[in-house]
N, C-alpha and C positions, 0 to 999 in steps of 0.2 A: 540499464538493467530492468528487470521486471519481477513481479510476483505472479506466480502461476498457481492456481488452486484448482484441483480436480474435485468436484463435488460428487457425493454419492448419488447415483441415479441420473446424472446429467452427462451426456455424451461429450460435450465440448467444454474444455477447461475455461475458467474465468481468468483473464489476464489484465494486470495493471502495469503499464509501461511508463518508465520515467519519461518526462517530456519537458521541452522548453518552448514557451510561447509568450509573446509580448513582454519579454524581459523577465518572466517568472519561470523558475525551475521547480518542477515537481519531482520528488523522489519517493518511491513506494518501498516499503519494507514490512516484514511481518513479525509477529510475536506469538509465541505459543505459551499459554498459561498452564499451570499444573493441572487444572481441571480438564484440559484437552481443548479448551476454547482457542480459536485461531483469530487473531486480530490483524487486520491490514491497516497500517498507518500511512499517512502521506505527510511529507515535510515540504513546505513551500518556502522558497527564497526569492526575494525580489529586491531591486534597488529602485528607490523612488527618484523623482526629478532632482532632489537635493543631494543625491548620492548616499542616502541612508539605507542600510540593509535592513530588510524586514524579514524575519523568519517566523514561521508558524508551523505547528504540528497538530494533527487531529487524527482521530480514528475514522477510517473510511468505512469499514464494515467489520462485523463480528460474526463468526460462524461457531455454532455449538459443536461439541465433539462428535455428535452423530451426523453432522452435515457434510463433513469433508473427509476425503480419503488420502490426499497427497498435497503437499505444498513444496514449491521450489522458489528460490530467489534470495534476496538480501534479507537478513534478519539481524 
């Protein structure tokens, strides 16, 4: 899946696509706040050499309510 954001005044949308590389999986999803702020999160999942699963989540980017016009994808 992917998160697609159309920014105001920008012709081409910004896209974050889920990916798998070197044993790590990245999954992108978005959150809308009551204020109109749009947050794009990324969750990473990897298995180390001992077989332990490591999961992390962070905010990738934040757009204020006047910066974006449309969002699609996982939320």
